[in-house]
C-alpha positions in Angstrom: 0.0 -0.4 -0.3 1.3 3.7 -0.8 2.7 5.0 1.7 0.0 8.3 1.3 -3.1 6.2 1.4 -2.0 4.4 4.7 -1.6 8.0 5.9 -5.4 8.9 4.9 -6.7 5.8 6.3 -5.1 6.8 9.6 -6.3 10.0 9.6 -9.6 8.9 8.8 -9.7 6.4 11.4 -8.8 9.0 13.8 -11.6 11.5 12.6 -14.0 8.8 12.5 -12.9 8.0 16.6 -13.2 11.6 17.5 -17.0 11.9 18.5 -16.6 8.7 20.5 -13.7 10.6 22.2 -15.3 13.8 22.5 -18.2 11.5 24.4 -16.5 10.0 26.9 -17.6 10.0 30.7 -14.8 12.2 31.3 -16.2 15.1 29.1 -19.7 13.9 29.7 -22.0 16.4 31.5 -23.3 15.7 34.9 -26.8 14.4 34.1 -25.2 12.0 31.0 -22.7 10.8 32.9 -25.0 9.5 35.9 -27.4 8.5 33.5 -24.2 6.2 32.0 -23.0 5.5 35.4 -26.6 4.3 36.5 -27.3 2.0 33.2 -23.9 0.5 33.9 -24.3 -0.5 37.0 -27.7 -1.9 36.5 -26.1 -4.1 33.7 -23.2 -5.2 36.2 -25.5 -5.9 39.5 -28.2 -7.3 36.8 -30.8 -5.0 38.8 -34.1 -4.7 37.3 -34.2 -2.7 34.0 -34.4 1.2 34.5 -34.7 0.6 38.2 -31.5 2.6 39.3 -31.9 5.2 36.5 -35.5 5.9 38.0 -33.9 6.1 41.4 -31.2 8.7 40.4 -34.1 10.5 39.0 -36.0 10.4 42.2 -32.8 11.2 44.0 -30.7 13.9 42.1 -32.6 14.5 39.1 -29.9 12.3 37.2 -27.4 15.0 38.3 -23.7 13.9 39.2 -22.7 16.5 41.1 -26.2 17.0 43.0 -26.0 18.0 46.4 -28.2 18.2 49.4 -26.8 20.3 52.4 -29.3 20.7 55.2 -32.3 20.3 53.1 -31.0 23.2 50.8 -30.0 21.6 46.9 -26.9 23.0 44.7 -26.6 21.4 41.4 -23.1 22.7 40.5 -21.8 22.5 37.0 -18.1 20.7 37.8 -16.9 18.5 40.4 -14.6 21.1 41.5 -17.6 23.2 42.9 -19.1 20.3 44.0 -16.1 19.3 45.8 -15.4 22.8 47.6 -19.3 23.3 48.4 -19.0 19.5 50.1 -15.8 20.5 51.8 -17.3 23.3 53.2 -20.1 21.6 55.2 -19.6 21.2 59.0 -20.2 17.5 60.4 -23.2 18.4 62.1 -25.1 19.1 58.4 -27.0 16.7 56.8 -25.0 16.1 53.5 -26.3 14.2 50.6 -24.3 14.2 47.7 -24.0 12.8 44.0 -26.0 10.8 41.4 -27.9 9.0 44.0 -27.3 10.9 46.7 -25.2 9.0 49.5 -25.0 9.8 52.6 -21.7 12.2 52.8 -21.3 11.8 56.8 -22.0 8.2 56.8 -20.4 6.8 53.8 -17.7 9.3 53.0 -16.4 10.7 56.1 -12.9 11.8 56.4 -13.3 14.6 53.8 -13.7 11.8 51.1 -15.8 12.9 47.8 -16.0 9.6 46.2 -19.6 10.1 46.1 -19.6 12.8 43.5 -17.8 10.2 41.2 -21.2 8.7 39.1 -19.1 5.6 38.3 -18.4 4.9 42.1 -21.4 6.1 43.5 -23.6 4.3 41.0 -22.1 1.0 41.7 -21.7 1.0 45.3 -25.8 1.9 45.0 -26.0 -1.0 42.7 -24.1 -3.3 45.1 -26.0 -2.3 47.9 -29.6 -2.6 46.3 -28.8 -6.3 45.4 -27.4 -7.0 48.7 -30.9 -5.8 49.9 -32.9 -7.6 47.5 -31.0 -10.7 48.6 -32.2 -10.1 52.3 -35.3 -9.2 51.5 -36.5 -10.9 48.9 -38.1 -7.8 47.0 -37.3 -4.8 45.8 -39.8 -2.6 47.3 -38.3 -3.3 50.4 -34.8 -3.3 49.2 -35.6 0.3 48.5 -36.9 1.0 51.7 -34.2 -0.5 53.5 -32.0 2.0 50.9 -33.7 4.9 52.5 -33.8 3.5 55.9 -37.5 3.8 56.4 -39.8 1.7 57.7 -41.7 -1.6 55.8 -44.9 0.5 55.5 -43.0 3.7 54.1 -44.1 4.1 50.6 -42.3 7.7 49.9 -39.6 6.9 48.3 -41.1 3.5 46.9 -43.8 6.1 45.3 -41.4 8.4 43.8 -39.2 6.1 41.9 -42.1 4.1 40.8 -43.1 7.5 39.3 -39.8 7.5 37.5 -39.8 3.9 36.5 -42.7 4.3 34.6 -40.7 7.0 32.4 -37.5 5.0 31.9 -38.7 1.5 32.0 -42.9 2.2 30.9 -45.2 -1.1 32.1 -42.8 -2.5 34.6 -44.0 -3.9 37.7 -40.9 -4.8 39.4 -42.3 -2.3 42.6 -45.8 -3.7 42.4 -48.3 -1.3 43.0 -47.5 0.6 45.8 -50.5 3.0 46.8 -49.8 6.4 45.8 -51.7 9.8 45.6 -52.6 10.2 41.3 -51.6 14.3 40.9 -48.3 13.7 42.6 -47.2 10.5 40.5 -48.1 12.4 37.5 -46.3 15.4 38.3 -43.3 13.3 39.0 -43.6 11.2 35.8 -43.6 14.9 33.9 -40.5 16.2 35.4 -38.8 12.5 35.2 -39.6 12.7 31.3 -38.1 16.3 31.0 -35.0 15.5 33.3 -34.0 11.9 31.5 -34.6 14.0 28.1 -32.0 16.2 29.0 -29.4 14.0 30.1 -29.7 12.0 27.2 -29.5 15.1 24.8 -26.3 15.3 23.5 -23.7 17.5 25.5 
């Protein structure tokens, strides 16, 4: 093969690969990074289709850098800004962090910021949910244990169910929890809009 043709093929291959490089997790926006991480963790731990994505939608709006500090929500554009906010929170404050809103004071003590890494957070969440499912035998109870809720508490189950019907329409994995009609419809609309944002090209 003439050298010029080989060079042309090499450059062409690089250009064809460029979009893949540009869409890598390192350069993805916080919502698409959270979505991709949740989907990968679902597959790795054999969770029901859409369940972890629905949890991330309900917990953070599918935002890898989301923080809730003493009830106030923050959605930093960069992980650096999220780290700054997390580091500035006192030990007395309630802090939920990242794609799946990990309790940072319990699971990420001593200044660790791993919940802001969507892949680490989603992997941790998927593994924890799988453990709770194997202990309880059903996904609604696994979800209640995830949230530290009692066996009759359907608040998170209902929020996740609303998002699950957006992510995986027709899913029956959470059964038929007793949830209000209007709040569920609103949660589905919100979830649909946020999922579209996460799936949009960065």
